[in-house]
C-alpha positions as CSV (number, residue, x, y, z in Angstrom):
1,M,-152.5,25.8,50.1
2,A,-149.8,23.0,52.1
3,K,-151.1,25.2,54.9
4,L,-154.5,25.6,55.2
5,T,-154.9,21.4,53.9
6,D,-152.4,20.8,57.0
7,V,-149.9,18.6,54.4
8,S,-147.2,18.6,52.8
9,I,-146.1,21.3,50.3
10,S,-144.7,17.5,48.3
11,T,-148.4,15.9,49.1
12,V,-150.6,18.9,47.5
13,S,-147.5,18.6,44.5
14,H,-148.1,15.2,44.6
15,V,-152.1,15.7,44.4
16,I,-152.0,18.1,41.5
17,N,-149.5,16.1,39.1
18,G,-150.7,12.4,40.1
19,T,-147.2,11.9,41.1
20,R,-147.6,9.6,43.8
21,F,-150.2,7.7,46.0
22,V,-152.0,9.9,48.4
23,S,-154.3,8.6,51.0
24,H,-158.2,9.1,50.4
25,A,-158.7,11.5,52.7
26,A,-155.7,13.7,52.5
27,T,-156.5,13.9,48.6
28,E,-160.0,15.1,49.3
29,R,-158.7,17.9,51.5
30,V,-156.4,19.1,49.0
31,H,-158.9,19.2,46.4
32,A,-161.4,21.1,48.7
33,T,-158.6,23.8,49.0
34,I,-158.2,23.9,45.4
35,K,-161.6,24.6,45.6
36,Q,-161.5,27.3,48.3
37,L,-158.7,29.5,46.7
38,G,-159.6,29.1,43.0
39,Y,-156.4,28.0,42.1
40,K,-154.8,26.6,38.3
41,P,-151.6,25.2,37.8
42,S,-149.5,27.5,36.1
43,A,-147.8,25.5,32.7
44,V,-145.4,28.3,32.9
45,A,-144.3,27.4,36.6
46,R,-144.2,23.7,36.0
47,S,-142.4,24.0,32.8
48,L,-139.3,26.3,34.9
49,K,-138.7,23.5,37.3
50,T,-139.2,20.8,34.2
51,N,-137.1,22.6,31.6
52,R,-140.0,21.0,29.7
53,T,-143.1,22.5,28.2
54,R,-145.0,19.3,26.6
55,T,-145.4,21.5,23.6
56,I,-144.6,20.5,20.0
57,G,-144.4,22.8,17.3
58,M,-145.3,22.5,13.9
59,L,-143.9,25.0,11.1
60,T,-146.0,24.5,7.6
61,S,-145.9,26.3,4.7
62,S,-149.3,25.8,4.4
63,N,-152.9,23.8,6.1
64,T,-154.9,24.7,3.1
65,N,-153.0,22.0,1.4
66,P,-154.6,18.3,1.6
67,F,-151.4,16.1,1.6
68,F,-150.7,19.1,4.8
69,A,-153.8,18.8,6.6
70,E,-154.0,15.1,6.6
71,V,-150.5,15.1,8.4
72,I,-151.6,18.2,11.0
73,H,-154.4,16.4,11.5
74,G,-152.3,13.3,12.7
75,V,-150.0,15.4,14.5
76,E,-152.0,16.3,16.3
77,A,-154.1,13.5,17.8
78,T,-151.3,12.1,18.4
79,C,-149.9,14.8,20.7
80,N,-153.6,14.5,22.7
81,E,-153.1,11.3,23.2
82,R,-149.1,11.9,24.5
83,G,-150.8,15.0,27.0
84,Y,-148.6,17.2,25.0
85,H,-150.0,20.9,22.9
86,L,-149.1,21.6,19.3
87,I,-148.5,24.9,18.5
88,L,-148.9,25.6,14.8
89,S,-147.4,28.1,12.8
90,N,-148.5,28.4,9.1
91,S,-146.1,30.8,7.2
92,G,-148.3,30.7,3.8
93,D,-144.6,30.0,2.0
94,D,-143.2,33.4,3.0
95,T,-140.1,32.9,3.7
96,E,-140.0,36.0,6.2
97,K,-143.3,35.1,7.9
98,K,-141.6,31.9,8.2
99,I,-138.4,33.2,10.1
100,E,-140.1,35.2,12.4
101,N,-142.7,32.3,13.4
102,L,-139.5,29.7,13.9
103,K,-138.1,32.9,16.6
104,T,-141.4,32.4,17.9
105,L,-141.4,28.8,18.4
106,E,-138.1,28.7,19.5
107,E,-139.2,31.5,21.9
108,K,-141.9,29.6,23.8
109,R,-139.3,27.0,24.5
110,V,-141.3,23.7,22.8
111,D,-140.0,20.6,23.7
112,G,-139.5,19.8,19.6
113,L,-139.7,21.1,16.3
114,L,-141.9,19.6,13.3
115,I,-141.1,21.4,10.2
116,M,-143.2,20.8,7.0
117,T,-142.7,22.8,4.2
118,A,-142.1,22.4,0.3
119,H,-139.5,25.1,0.3
120,S,-136.2,25.4,0.9
121,E,-135.0,28.4,0.9
122,P,-131.1,28.9,2.7
123,E,-132.1,32.0,5.2
124,F,-134.5,29.4,6.3
125,F,-132.6,26.4,6.8
126,Q,-129.6,28.6,7.8
127,L,-131.5,30.1,11.1
128,L,-132.6,25.6,11.5
129,Q,-129.0,24.6,11.7
130,D,-128.6,28.0,14.5
131,C,-132.2,25.7,16.2
132,S,-130.5,22.4,15.6
133,E,-130.3,21.6,20.0
134,S,-134.1,21.5,20.2
135,P,-135.5,17.4,18.9
136,M,-136.6,18.2,15.2
137,V,-138.0,16.1,12.6
138,I,-138.4,17.3,9.1
139,L,-141.0,15.6,6.8
140,D,-140.4,16.1,2.7
141,C,-138.0,18.6,2.2
142,Q,-133.5,18.2,1.8
143,S,-132.0,19.2,4.1
144,P,-128.2,18.8,3.9
145,G,-126.0,19.6,7.0
146,I,-129.5,20.2,9.4
147,K,-128.9,17.8,12.9
148,A,-132.6,16.1,12.6
149,D,-134.6,12.9,11.6
150,I,-136.2,12.9,8.5
151,I,-139.5,11.6,6.6
152,M,-139.0,11.8,3.3
153,E,-140.8,9.4,0.5
154,D,-139.3,8.5,-2.5
155,P,-140.8,10.6,-5.3
156,E,-138.8,9.2,-8.1
157,A,-140.7,6.5,-7.8
158,G,-144.1,7.7,-7.0
159,G,-143.7,9.4,-10.0
160,Y,-142.9,6.1,-12.1
161,E,-145.3,3.6,-10.3
162,A,-148.3,6.5,-11.3
163,T,-146.6,6.6,-14.9
164,R,-146.7,2.8,-15.0
165,Y,-149.9,2.5,-13.8
166,L,-151.5,4.4,-16.5
167,I,-149.3,3.1,-18.6
168,D,-150.5,-1.0,-17.6
169,Q,-153.9,-0.1,-18.5
170,G,-154.0,0.4,-21.8
171,F,-153.3,4.4,-22.3
172,A,-149.9,5.7,-24.2
173,D,-150.7,9.7,-24.5
174,I,-150.0,11.4,-21.1
175,A,-149.7,14.4,-19.7
176,C,-148.1,15.6,-16.6
177,I,-148.3,18.6,-14.3
178,S,-145.7,18.9,-11.9
179,G,-144.5,21.1,-9.3
180,P,-142.0,23.7,-9.4
181,Q,-138.6,21.5,-10.0
182,H,-136.5,23.7,-8.3
183,L,-138.2,21.2,-5.2
184,S,-136.6,18.9,-5.2
185,P,-139.5,15.9,-4.8
186,S,-141.2,17.8,-7.8
187,N,-138.2,17.3,-9.8
188,G,-137.9,13.5,-8.3
189,R,-141.7,12.9,-9.6
190,F,-141.2,14.6,-13.2
191,A,-137.8,12.2,-13.6
192,G,-140.3,9.0,-12.8
193,Y,-142.4,9.9,-15.2
194,H,-139.9,10.0,-17.7
195,R,-138.2,6.8,-16.9
196,A,-142.1,5.6,-16.9
197,M,-142.5,6.8,-21.2
198,K,-139.2,5.9,-22.1
199,E,-139.1,2.7,-20.8
200,A,-142.4,1.7,-22.7
201,G,-141.2,3.1,-25.4
202,L,-144.3,6.3,-25.9
203,R,-143.2,9.7,-26.6
204,V,-143.5,12.3,-24.9
205,T,-145.7,15.5,-26.3
206,P,-143.6,18.6,-24.7
207,S,-146.6,20.3,-24.5
208,W,-148.6,18.1,-22.1
209,V,-146.0,19.0,-19.5
210,I,-146.9,22.2,-17.7
211,Q,-145.2,23.1,-14.6
212,G,-147.0,24.8,-11.6
213,E,-147.1,24.7,-7.7
214,L,-148.1,23.2,-5.3
215,N,-151.9,24.2,-4.7
216,A,-155.5,23.4,-6.2
217,E,-155.6,26.8,-7.7
218,S,-152.5,26.6,-9.6
219,G,-153.5,22.6,-10.4
220,Y,-157.1,23.9,-12.0
221,Q,-155.4,26.6,-14.0
222,A,-152.3,24.0,-15.5
223,T,-155.7,21.3,-16.0
224,K,-157.2,24.0,-18.0
225,Q,-154.0,25.4,-19.8
226,L,-153.5,21.5,-20.8
227,M,-156.6,21.3,-21.8
228,K,-156.7,24.1,-23.8
229,G,-153.6,23.0,-26.2
230,V,-154.8,19.2,-26.5
231,K,-157.7,20.8,-27.6
232,E,-156.1,23.2,-30.5
233,G,-153.4,20.8,-30.8
234,N,-155.4,18.2,-32.7
235,G,-159.0,18.6,-31.2
236,E,-158.5,14.9,-29.2
237,M,-158.4,14.5,-25.9
238,P,-155.2,11.9,-24.6
239,S,-156.8,8.3,-26.1
240,R,-155.8,5.0,-24.5
């Protein structure tokens, strides 16, 4: 291309990448040659030279969860703004698939990893430790021993504040549908619920506490179970 355009190789590179000012005449000749040859820049070749792919890998256990979907949307928008591409891998809470997807992202030489998974299987986090050379951010999950930035809410405070709000509205009979208690966020929110009820001197009815999974269908079924139990217990819904 440089030979056909009668400019140096570095000039062609600067025109294509926009890394330095090139005269209007030379730029026009380069673009004309690009069109003539049907040239398309190779991201693979560029990454070999720069050791960067301008891609971010994101591993999630569910992109149908409304919370996860909102986070993914924000990540993708930010990547686009900064000139990066997002490679999204959804494991569907399948441990083997999660491990396979993580290996695939590593093979693609992504510039960084975002991990957002509700479940923390030992095998998966062992593999994450082996990937610790890659810049990594872990969202909403405990990750002991892994070199990564962690973004996590205070689950106990969230459970406490949600319950406290209902109490302040005058409700006394408050049910709780929690996530799996072996997960630290679910366990923390449940602890916050208990703390708020205890501080207010309110009784926790065991049959009104149901453990579900972190998806809409599980929430729906748990609500049906709760409503059925309340009806069979005293014929009334929880009251103010």
